[in-house]
DRENPA-3360 file (N, C-alpha, C; in nm, 2 decimals, always signed):
BEGIN
1 = MYETRMNK = -2.03/+1.40/-1.35/-1.93/+1.32/-1.42/-1.81/+1.41/-1.44 ~ -1.69/+1.36/-1.43/-1.56/+1.43/-1.44/-1.53/+1.45/-1.59 ~ -1.51/+1.58/-1.63/-1.47/+1.61/-1.76/-1.32/+1.58/-1.78 ~ -1.28/+1.48/-1.86/-1.15/+1.43/-1.87/-1.05/+1.53/-1.93 ~ -1.10/+1.63/-2.01/-1.01/+1.72/-2.08/-0.99/+1.85/-2.00 ~ -1.05/+1.87/-1.88/-1.03/+1.99/-1.81/-0.88/+2.01/-1.77 ~ -0.84/+2.14/-1.77/-0.70/+2.16/-1.73/-0.69/+2.16/-1.58 ~ -0.56/+2.19/-1.54/-0.53/+2.17/-1.39/-0.62/+2.26/-1.31;
9 = ADLHRKLY = -0.64/+2.38/-1.35/-0.72/+2.48/-1.27/-0.86/+2.43/-1.26 ~ -0.92/+2.37/-1.37/-1.05/+2.31/-1.36/-1.06/+2.19/-1.27 ~ -0.96/+2.11/-1.28/-0.95/+1.99/-1.19/-0.95/+2.04/-1.04 ~ -0.86/+2.14/-1.01/-0.86/+2.18/-0.88/-0.99/+2.24/-0.83 ~ -1.06/+2.31/-0.91/-1.19/+2.36/-0.88/-1.29/+2.25/-0.85 ~ -1.28/+2.14/-0.93/-1.37/+2.03/-0.91/-1.34/+1.96/-0.78 ~ -1.21/+1.95/-0.74/-1.18/+1.89/-0.62/-1.22/+1.97/-0.50 ~ -1.21/+2.10/-0.51/-1.26/+2.19/-0.40/-1.41/+2.19/-0.39;
17 = DLQDLKYR = -1.48/+2.17/-0.50/-1.63/+2.15/-0.50/-1.67/+2.03/-0.42 ~ -1.58/+1.93/-0.41/-1.61/+1.81/-0.34/-1.55/+1.81/-0.20 ~ -1.50/+1.92/-0.16/-1.42/+1.93/-0.03/-1.51/+1.90/+0.09 ~ -1.46/+1.82/+0.19/-1.52/+1.79/+0.31/-1.42/+1.83/+0.42 ~ -1.44/+1.94/+0.49/-1.34/+2.00/+0.58/-1.31/+1.90/+0.70 ~ -1.42/+1.84/+0.75/-1.39/+1.75/+0.86/-1.31/+1.63/+0.82 ~ -1.34/+1.58/+0.70/-1.26/+1.47/+0.64/-1.12/+1.51/+0.62 ~ -1.10/+1.63/+0.57/-0.96/+1.69/+0.55/-0.88/+1.69/+0.68;
25 = DMQIKIIP = -0.95/+1.74/+0.79/-0.88/+1.74/+0.92/-0.84/+1.61/+0.97 ~ -0.93/+1.51/+0.95/-0.90/+1.37/+0.99/-0.78/+1.32/+0.91 ~ -0.78/+1.34/+0.78/-0.67/+1.29/+0.70/-0.54/+1.35/+0.74 ~ -0.54/+1.48/+0.77/-0.41/+1.54/+0.81/-0.36/+1.47/+0.94 ~ -0.45/+1.43/+1.03/-0.40/+1.37/+1.15/-0.35/+1.23/+1.13 ~ -0.41/+1.15/+1.04/-0.37/+1.01/+1.02/-0.26/+0.99/+0.92 ~ -0.23/+1.10/+0.84/-0.12/+1.08/+0.74/-0.02/+1.19/+0.77 ~ +0.06/+1.18/+0.87/+0.15/+1.28/+0.92/+0.27/+1.32/+0.82;
33 = TINPGSVI = +0.29/+1.23/+0.73/+0.41/+1.26/+0.64/+0.38/+1.36/+0.53 ~ +0.25/+1.39/+0.51/+0.22/+1.48/+0.40/+0.20/+1.63/+0.45 ~ +0.23/+1.72/+0.36/+0.21/+1.86/+0.39/+0.06/+1.89/+0.41 ~ +0.02/+1.94/+0.53/-0.12/+1.96/+0.55/-0.19/+2.06/+0.44 ~ -0.11/+2.15/+0.39/-0.16/+2.24/+0.29/-0.19/+2.17/+0.16 ~ -0.14/+2.05/+0.14/-0.17/+1.98/+0.01/-0.30/+1.90/+0.02 ~ -0.36/+1.90/+0.13/-0.48/+1.81/+0.15/-0.61/+1.90/+0.13 ~ -0.69/+1.86/+0.03/-0.81/+1.94/+0.01/-0.93/+1.88/+0.10;
41 = GVRTPELK = -0.93/+1.74/+0.10/-1.04/+1.68/+0.18/-1.15/+1.62/+0.10 ~ -1.11/+1.54/+0.00/-1.21/+1.47/-0.09/-1.22/+1.33/-0.05 ~ -1.34/+1.28/-0.03/-1.35/+1.14/+0.01/-1.31/+1.04/-0.10 ~ -1.26/+0.93/-0.05/-1.21/+0.83/-0.15/-1.32/+0.78/-0.25 ~ -1.44/+0.76/-0.22/-1.54/+0.72/-0.32/-1.55/+0.82/-0.44 ~ -1.54/+0.95/-0.40/-1.55/+1.05/-0.50/-1.43/+1.04/-0.60 ~ -1.31/+1.02/-0.54/-1.19/+1.01/-0.62/-1.19/+0.89/-0.71 ~ -1.25/+0.78/-0.66/-1.25/+0.65/-0.73/-1.35/+0.67/-0.85;
49 = NMAKDILK = -1.46/+0.74/-0.83/-1.56/+0.76/-0.93/-1.50/+0.85/-1.04 ~ -1.42/+0.95/-1.00/-1.35/+1.03/-1.10/-1.25/+0.95/-1.18 ~ -1.18/+0.86/-1.12/-1.08/+0.77/-1.18/-1.15/+0.68/-1.28 ~ -1.26/+0.63/-1.25/-1.34/+0.54/-1.34/-1.38/+0.61/-1.46 ~ -1.43/+0.74/-1.45/-1.47/+0.81/-1.56/-1.35/+0.84/-1.65 ~ -1.24/+0.88/-1.60/-1.12/+0.90/-1.68/-1.08/+0.78/-1.75 ~ -1.08/+0.67/-1.68/-1.04/+0.54/-1.75/-1.13/+0.50/-1.86 ~ -1.26/+0.52/-1.83/-1.36/+0.49/-1.93/-1.34/+0.57/-2.06;
57 = SGDYKDYL = -1.30/+0.69/-2.05/-1.28/+0.78/-2.16/-1.16/+0.74/-2.24 ~ -1.06/+0.68/-2.17/-0.93/+0.65/-2.24/-0.84/+0.76/-2.24 ~ -0.88/+0.88/-2.19/-0.80/+1.00/-2.20/-0.74/+1.03/-2.07 ~ -0.63/+0.96/-2.03/-0.57/+0.98/-1.90/-0.42/+0.99/-1.91 ~ -0.36/+0.98/-2.03/-0.21/+0.98/-2.04/-0.15/+1.11/-2.00 ~ -0.22/+1.22/-2.04/-0.16/+1.35/-2.01/-0.16/+1.37/-1.86 ~ -0.27/+1.33/-1.79/-0.28/+1.34/-1.65/-0.16/+1.26/-1.58 ~ -0.14/+1.14/-1.62/-0.04/+1.06/-1.56/+0.10/+1.11/-1.59;
65 = NELPHKFF = +0.12/+1.19/-1.69/+0.25/+1.25/-1.72/+0.28/+1.38/-1.64 ~ +0.17/+1.43/-1.57/+0.19/+1.56/-1.50/+0.24/+1.53/-1.35 ~ +0.36/+1.50/-1.34/+0.42/+1.48/-1.21/+0.54/+1.58/-1.19 ~ +0.55/+1.62/-1.06/+0.47/+1.59/-0.95/+0.34/+1.67/-0.94 ~ +0.25/+1.61/-0.86/+0.12/+1.68/-0.84/+0.13/+1.78/-0.73 ~ +0.03/+1.87/-0.72/+0.03/+1.97/-0.62/-0.04/+1.92/-0.49 ~ -0.15/+1.85/-0.51/-0.24/+1.81/-0.40/-0.24/+1.66/-0.38 ~ -0.26/+1.62/-0.25/-0.27/+1.48/-0.21/-0.37/+1.41/-0.29;
73 = EENQLHAF = -0.49/+1.47/-0.31/-0.60/+1.41/-0.39/-0.56/+1.38/-0.53 ~ -0.47/+1.46/-0.59/-0.42/+1.43/-0.72/-0.34/+1.30/-0.73 ~ -0.26/+1.28/-0.62/-0.19/+1.16/-0.61/-0.28/+1.04/-0.59 ~ -0.38/+1.06/-0.51/-0.48/+0.95/-0.49/-0.55/+0.92/-0.62 ~ -0.59/+1.02/-0.70/-0.65/+1.00/-0.83/-0.56/+0.93/-0.92 ~ -0.44/+0.97/-0.92/-0.33/+0.90/-1.00/-0.32/+0.75/-0.97 ~ -0.32/+0.72/-0.84/-0.31/+0.58/-0.79/-0.43/+0.50/-0.83 ~ -0.55/+0.56/-0.83/-0.67/+0.49/-0.86/-0.68/+0.47/-1.02;
81 = IISGIKHL = -0.63/+0.56/-1.09/-0.62/+0.54/-1.24/-0.53/+0.42/-1.27 ~ -0.41/+0.42/-1.21/-0.32/+0.31/-1.24/-0.38/+0.18/-1.20 ~ -0.45/+0.18/-1.09/-0.51/+0.05/-1.04/-0.62/+0.00/-1.14 ~ -0.67/+0.08/-1.22/-0.77/+0.04/-1.32/-0.72/+0.01/-1.46 ~ -0.60/+0.04/-1.49/-0.54/+0.01/-1.62/-0.55/-0.14/-1.65 ~ -0.60/-0.17/-1.77/-0.63/-0.31/-1.80/-0.52/-0.38/-1.87 ~ -0.41/-0.31/-1.92/-0.30/-0.38/-1.99/-0.18/-0.38/-1.90 ~ -0.12/-0.50/-1.88/-0.02/-0.52/-1.78/+0.10/-0.43/-1.80;
89 = NECLEELE = +0.16/-0.43/-1.92/+0.28/-0.35/-1.95/+0.26/-0.20/-1.93 ~ +0.14/-0.15/-1.97/+0.11/-0.01/-1.95/+0.10/+0.02/-1.80 ~ +0.03/-0.07/-1.73/+0.01/-0.05/-1.59/+0.15/-0.05/-1.52 ~ +0.24/-0.14/-1.55/+0.37/-0.14/-1.49/+0.45/-0.02/-1.52 ~ +0.44/+0.02/-1.65/+0.52/+0.14/-1.69/+0.47/+0.26/-1.61 ~ +0.34/+0.28/-1.60/+0.29/+0.40/-1.53/+0.32/+0.39/-1.38 ~ +0.32/+0.27/-1.33/+0.35/+0.24/-1.18/+0.49/+0.28/-1.15 ~ +0.59/+0.24/-1.24/+0.73/+0.27/-1.22/+0.75/+0.42/-1.22;
97 = KFLPYVDN = +0.68/+0.49/-1.31/+0.70/+0.63/-1.31/+0.64/+0.70/-1.19 ~ +0.54/+0.65/-1.13/+0.47/+0.71/-1.02/+0.53/+0.68/-0.88 ~ +0.58/+0.56/-0.86/+0.62/+0.51/-0.73/+0.72/+0.61/-0.67 ~ +0.82/+0.67/-0.74/+0.91/+0.76/-0.67/+0.84/+0.89/-0.61 ~ +0.72/+0.91/-0.66/+0.65/+1.03/-0.61/+0.55/+1.00/-0.49 ~ +0.53/+0.87/-0.46/+0.45/+0.83/-0.35/+0.51/+0.87/-0.22 ~ +0.45/+0.95/-0.14/+0.51/+1.00/-0.02/+0.43/+0.97/+0.11 ~ +0.33/+0.88/+0.10/+0.25/+0.85/+0.22/+0.19/+0.71/+0.21;
105 = WATCDQMS = +0.15/+0.66/+0.33/+0.10/+0.53/+0.34/-0.03/+0.51/+0.27 ~ -0.12/+0.61/+0.27/-0.25/+0.60/+0.21/-0.25/+0.58/+0.06 ~ -0.17/+0.67/-0.01/-0.16/+0.65/-0.15/-0.09/+0.52/-0.19 ~ +0.01/+0.48/-0.11/+0.08/+0.35/-0.13/-0.02/+0.23/-0.11 ~ -0.09/+0.23/-0.01/-0.17/+0.11/+0.03/-0.30/+0.10/-0.05 ~ -0.35/+0.22/-0.10/-0.48/+0.21/-0.17/-0.45/+0.19/-0.32 ~ -0.33/+0.18/-0.37/-0.30/+0.16/-0.51/-0.28/+0.01/-0.52 ~ -0.38/-0.06/-0.59/-0.38/-0.20/-0.61/-0.43/-0.24/-0.75;
113 = PKIFKKHK = -0.34/-0.25/-0.84/-0.38/-0.28/-0.98/-0.45/-0.41/-0.99 ~ -0.57/-0.41/-1.05/-0.65/-0.53/-1.06/-0.59/-0.63/-1.16 ~ -0.52/-0.58/-1.26/-0.46/-0.66/-1.36/-0.36/-0.76/-1.30 ~ -0.30/-0.73/-1.18/-0.20/-0.82/-1.12/-0.25/-0.96/-1.09 ~ -0.38/-0.97/-1.07/-0.44/-1.10/-1.04/-0.42/-1.20/-1.15 ~ -0.41/-1.15/-1.27/-0.39/-1.24/-1.39/-0.25/-1.26/-1.43 ~ -0.15/-1.20/-1.36/-0.02/-1.20/-1.41/+0.08/-1.22/-1.29 ~ +0.06/-1.32/-1.21/+0.14/-1.34/-1.09/+0.29/-1.36/-1.11;
121 = DELLAHIK = +0.33/-1.43/-1.21/+0.47/-1.45/-1.24/+0.54/-1.31/-1.27 ~ +0.48/-1.23/-1.35/+0.54/-1.10/-1.39/+0.54/-1.01/-1.26 ~ +0.43/-1.02/-1.18/+0.42/-0.94/-1.06/+0.53/-0.97/-0.97 ~ +0.56/-1.10/-0.95/+0.66/-1.14/-0.85/+0.79/-1.09/-0.88 ~ +0.83/-1.09/-1.01/+0.96/-1.04/-1.05/+0.97/-0.89/-1.01 ~ +0.87/-0.81/-1.03/+0.87/-0.67/-0.99/+0.87/-0.65/-0.84 ~ +0.80/-0.74/-0.77/+0.80/-0.73/-0.62/+0.94/-0.74/-0.57 ~ +1.02/-0.83/-0.63/+1.16/-0.85/-0.58/+1.24/-0.73/-0.60;
129 = EWIGSDRT = +1.21/-0.66/-0.71/+1.28/-0.53/-0.74/+1.24/-0.42/-0.64 ~ +1.11/-0.41/-0.62/+1.05/-0.31/-0.53/+1.10/-0.32/-0.39 ~ +1.11/-0.44/-0.33/+1.15/-0.46/-0.19/+1.30/-0.44/-0.18 ~ +1.37/-0.44/-0.29/+1.51/-0.41/-0.29/+1.55/-0.26/-0.31 ~ +1.44/-0.18/-0.32/+1.46/-0.04/-0.34/+1.51/+0.03/-0.21 ~ +1.56/+0.16/-0.23/+1.60/+0.24/-0.11/+1.49/+0.34/-0.08 ~ +1.37/+0.33/-0.15/+1.27/+0.43/-0.13/+1.16/+0.36/-0.04 ~ +1.12/+0.43/+0.07/+1.03/+0.38/+0.17/+0.90/+0.32/+0.11;
137 = YTIRFGVG = +0.84/+0.40/+0.03/+0.70/+0.36/-0.01/+0.71/+0.27/-0.13 ~ +0.82/+0.26/-0.20/+0.84/+0.15/-0.30/+0.85/+0.02/-0.23 ~ +0.93/+0.01/-0.13/+0.95/-0.11/-0.05/+0.81/-0.15/+0.01 ~ +0.74/-0.05/+0.07/+0.61/-0.08/+0.13/+0.51/-0.13/+0.03 ~ +0.51/-0.07/-0.09/+0.42/-0.12/-0.19/+0.46/-0.26/-0.23 ~ +0.58/-0.30/-0.25/+0.62/-0.43/-0.28/+0.58/-0.53/-0.18 ~ +0.60/-0.50/-0.05/+0.56/-0.60/+0.05/+0.40/-0.61/+0.05 ~ +0.34/-0.50/+0.03/+0.19/-0.50/+0.02/+0.14/-0.59/-0.09;
145 = MLMEHFLD = +0.20/-0.58/-0.20/+0.16/-0.67/-0.31/+0.19/-0.81/-0.28 ~ +0.30/-0.84/-0.22/+0.33/-0.98/-0.18/+0.23/-1.03/-0.08 ~ +0.18/-0.95/+0.01/+0.08/-0.98/+0.11/-0.05/-1.00/+0.04 ~ -0.09/-0.92/-0.05/-0.22/-0.93/-0.12/-0.23/-1.05/-0.21 ~ -0.13/-1.08/-0.28/-0.14/-1.18/-0.39/-0.07/-1.31/-0.36 ~ +0.01/-1.32/-0.26/+0.09/-1.44/-0.24/+0.09/-1.51/-0.10 ~ -0.03/-1.49/-0.04/-0.05/-1.56/+0.09/-0.16/-1.67/+0.09 ~ -0.21/-1.69/-0.03/-0.32/-1.79/-0.04/-0.27/-1.90/-0.13;
153 = ADYDPRYP = -0.34/-1.93/-0.24/-0.31/-2.04/-0.33/-0.17/-2.03/-0.39 ~ -0.12/-1.91/-0.40/+0.01/-1.89/-0.47/+0.12/-1.87/-0.36 ~ +0.10/-1.91/-0.24/+0.20/-1.89/-0.13/+0.31/-1.99/-0.15 ~ +0.43/-1.94/-0.12/+0.55/-2.02/-0.12/+0.63/-1.98/+0.01 ~ +0.68/-2.08/+0.08/+0.76/-2.05/+0.21/+0.88/-1.96/+0.19 ~ +0.92/-1.94/+0.06/+1.03/-1.85/+0.03/+0.99/-1.71/+0.04 ~ +0.86/-1.68/+0.03/+0.82/-1.54/+0.03/+0.84/-1.47/+0.16 ~ +0.80/-1.52/+0.28/+0.82/-1.45/+0.40/+0.97/-1.44/+0.43;
161 = EMVAKIKS = +1.05/-1.53/+0.37/+1.20/-1.51/+0.39/+1.24/-1.38/+0.32 ~ +1.18/-1.35/+0.20/+1.22/-1.23/+0.13/+1.19/-1.11/+0.22 ~ +1.07/-1.11/+0.28/+1.03/-1.00/+0.37/+1.12/-0.98/+0.49 ~ +1.15/-1.10/+0.55/+1.24/-1.10/+0.67/+1.38/-1.04/+0.65 ~ +1.42/-1.05/+0.52/+1.56/-1.00/+0.49/+1.56/-0.85/+0.47 ~ +1.45/-0.79/+0.46/+1.45/-0.64/+0.44/+1.51/-0.57/+0.56 ~ +1.60/-0.48/+0.54/+1.66/-0.41/+0.64/+1.63/-0.26/+0.63 ~ +1.55/-0.21/+0.72/+1.51/-0.07/+0.71/+1.48/-0.02/+0.85;
169 = EEYYVKMM = +1.51/+0.11/+0.88/+1.47/+0.17/+1.01/+1.35/+0.26/+0.99 ~ +1.30/+0.26/+0.86/+1.18/+0.35/+0.83/+1.05/+0.29/+0.90 ~ +0.98/+0.37/+0.97/+0.86/+0.33/+1.04/+0.76/+0.27/+0.95 ~ +0.74/+0.33/+0.83/+0.63/+0.28/+0.74/+0.67/+0.15/+0.67 ~ +0.80/+0.12/+0.67/+0.85/-0.01/+0.61/+0.83/-0.11/+0.72 ~ +0.88/-0.08/+0.84/+0.87/-0.18/+0.95/+0.72/-0.21/+0.98 ~ +0.63/-0.11/+0.98/+0.49/-0.14/+1.00/+0.43/-0.23/+0.90 ~ +0.47/-0.21/+0.77/+0.42/-0.30/+0.67/+0.47/-0.44/+0.68;
177 = IAWYFATA = +0.60/-0.46/+0.73/+0.65/-0.59/+0.75/+0.58/-0.66/+0.86 ~ +0.55/-0.58/+0.97/+0.47/-0.64/+1.08/+0.33/-0.68/+1.03 ~ +0.27/-0.60/+0.95/+0.14/-0.63/+0.89/+0.14/-0.75/+0.80 ~ +0.25/-0.76/+0.72/+0.27/-0.88/+0.64/+0.27/-1.01/+0.73 ~ +0.36/-1.01/+0.83/+0.37/-1.13/+0.91/+0.25/-1.16/+0.99 ~ +0.18/-1.06/+1.04/+0.06/-1.08/+1.11/-0.05/-1.15/+1.02 ~ -0.05/-1.10/+0.89/-0.15/-1.16/+0.80/-0.10/-1.30/+0.76 ~ +0.03/-1.32/+0.75/+0.09/-1.45/+0.72/+0.05/-1.55/+0.83;
185 = LAKQYEST = +0.06/-1.51/+0.95/+0.03/-1.59/+1.06/-0.12/-1.64/+1.06 ~ -0.21/-1.54/+1.01/-0.35/-1.58/+1.00/-0.38/-1.67/+0.89 ~ -0.30/-1.67/+0.78/-0.32/-1.75/+0.66/-0.23/-1.87/+0.65 ~ -0.11/-1.86/+0.70/-0.01/-1.97/+0.68/+0.06/-1.98/+0.82 ~ -0.01/-2.02/+0.92/+0.04/-2.01/+1.06/+0.16/-2.10/+1.08 ~ +0.15/-2.23/+1.04/+0.26/-2.32/+1.07/+0.39/-2.28/+1.00 ~ +0.37/-2.23/+0.88/+0.49/-2.19/+0.80/+0.55/-2.06/+0.85 ~ +0.47/-1.98/+0.90/+0.52/-1.84/+0.95/+0.57/-1.84/+1.09;
193 = LPYIEEKR = +0.51/-1.93/+1.17/+0.54/-1.92/+1.32/+0.69/-1.92/+1.35 ~ +0.78/-2.00/+1.28/+0.92/-2.00/+1.31/+0.98/-1.87/+1.31 ~ +0.94/-1.77/+1.23/+0.99/-1.64/+1.22/+0.97/-1.57/+1.35 ~ +0.86/-1.60/+1.42/+0.84/-1.54/+1.55/+0.91/-1.62/+1.66 ~ +0.90/-1.75/+1.66/+0.97/-1.83/+1.76/+1.12/-1.81/+1.76 ~ +1.17/-1.79/+1.65/+1.32/-1.77/+1.64/+1.36/-1.62/+1.64 ~ +1.26/-1.53/+1.66/+1.29/-1.39/+1.67/+1.38/-1.34/+1.55 ~ +1.33/-1.37/+1.43/+1.41/-1.33/+1.31/+1.38/-1.19/+1.26;
201 = LDDWTHNK = +1.29/-1.12/+1.33/+1.26/-0.98/+1.30/+1.32/-0.90/+1.41 ~ +1.35/-0.77/+1.39/+1.39/-0.68/+1.50/+1.29/-0.68/+1.60 ~ +1.33/-0.64/+1.72/+1.23/-0.65/+1.84/+1.11/-0.57/+1.82 ~ +1.12/-0.45/+1.76/+1.00/-0.36/+1.74/+0.90/-0.43/+1.65 ~ +0.95/-0.47/+1.53/+0.87/-0.54/+1.43/+0.81/-0.67/+1.48 ~ +0.89/-0.74/+1.55/+0.85/-0.87/+1.62/+0.73/-0.84/+1.71 ~ +0.74/-0.75/+1.80/+0.63/-0.72/+1.89/+0.51/-0.66/+1.82 ~ +0.53/-0.58/+1.72/+0.42/-0.52/+1.65/+0.35/-0.63/+1.57;
209 = TIQKSIES = +0.42/-0.73/+1.52/+0.36/-0.84/+1.45/+0.27/-0.92/+1.55 ~ +0.32/-0.94/+1.67/+0.24/-1.02/+1.77/+0.12/-0.93/+1.81 ~ +0.13/-0.80/+1.83/+0.02/-0.72/+1.86/-0.09/-0.72/+1.76 ~ -0.05/-0.71/+1.63/-0.15/-0.71/+1.52/-0.21/-0.85/+1.51 ~ -0.14/-0.96/+1.54/-0.20/-1.09/+1.53/-0.30/-1.11/+1.64 ~ -0.27/-1.06/+1.76/-0.36/-1.08/+1.87/-0.49/-1.00/+1.85 ~ -0.48/-0.89/+1.77/-0.60/-0.81/+1.74/-0.68/-0.87/+1.63 ~ -0.63/-0.98/+1.56/-0.70/-1.04/+1.45/-0.80/-1.14/+1.49;
217 = YRITDEQK = -0.92/-1.14/+1.43/-1.02/-1.24/+1.46/-0.98/-1.37/+1.39 ~ -0.89/-1.37/+1.30/-0.85/-1.49/+1.23/-0.75/-1.58/+1.30 ~ -0.70/-1.53/+1.42/-0.61/-1.60/+1.50/-0.68/-1.66/+1.62 ~ -0.67/-1.79/+1.65/-0.74/-1.85/+1.75/-0.70/-1.80/+1.89 ~ -0.78/-1.82/+1.99/-0.74/-1.78/+2.13/-0.62/-1.86/+2.17 ~ -0.61/-1.98/+2.14/-0.49/-2.06/+2.18/-0.37/-2.01/+2.11 ~ -0.38/-1.97/+1.98/-0.26/-1.92/+1.91/-0.22/-1.78/+1.97 ~ -0.32/-1.70/+2.01/-0.29/-1.57/+2.07/-0.22/-1.58/+2.20;
225 = KYLRSLKA = -0.26/-1.68/+2.28/-0.20/-1.70/+2.41/-0.05/-1.74/+2.39 ~ -0.02/-1.83/+2.29/+0.11/-1.87/+2.26/+0.20/-1.75/+2.21 ~ +0.14/-1.67/+2.12/+0.21/-1.56/+2.06/+0.25/-1.46/+2.17 ~ +0.16/-1.44/+2.26/+0.19/-1.34/+2.37/+0.31/-1.39/+2.45 ~ +0.33/-1.52/+2.46/+0.44/-1.57/+2.54/+0.57/-1.55/+2.46 ~ +0.57/-1.51/+2.33/+0.68/-1.49/+2.25/+0.73/-1.35/+2.24 ~ +0.66/-1.26/+2.31/+0.70/-1.12/+2.30/+0.84/-1.09/+2.34 ~ +0.91/-1.01/+2.27/+1.05/-0.97/+2.31/+1.04/-0.87/+2.42;
233 = ARK = +1.13/-0.89/+2.52/+1.14/-0.80/+2.63/+1.19/-0.66/+2.59 ~ +1.12/-0.56/+2.64/+1.17/-0.42/+2.61/+1.30/-0.40/+2.67 ~ +1.39/-0.33/+2.59/+1.53/-0.30/+2.64/+1.53/-0.16/+2.70;
% end
């Protein structure tokens, strides 16, 4: 069990005790935007267990105020703690403080506050702010939350319009937009299809959306055949 009152040096020793070098090397390869020297190599379940212990103790404020962190795993731990905070206002406050420090897709995508499921209206207001940001991973996080929470019972045709209007040349923003539209095609096909038929996304994101859709088991063979016919020609 993680001792919540340990200092930074103790925390770092604990993380190194959990180090998996092969896992570290794999992470460095798949998360190219982070400094390789910042990666210790601690598996996600271990970090989530640590976050649960910290949350259970209620003694996590000091840790959340210690920004920026030195190691990738510290950012992951931070994200998992935020994801488990049970009070909406506190969760949003900590999230807003942390988002400017998120510098990779893994920390961004694995941060998913459970409390958002109970507060969709408040969440939507913040999503609109996040996708209007000039920070890559704040935008990506906003699109991710829209994808996670607003493609099923709470779907509205206005939401994909919000995503289609995002203008960015950042790879990790464009990739998330493609992921959003591929998921939207799987869940709200008829409503989403016009964005592909009318080529309302840039060519790269358009084709990446089709690629991801074709790889999905939730898209029928007939739909995949039609989507292939809509690919934008390479220039």
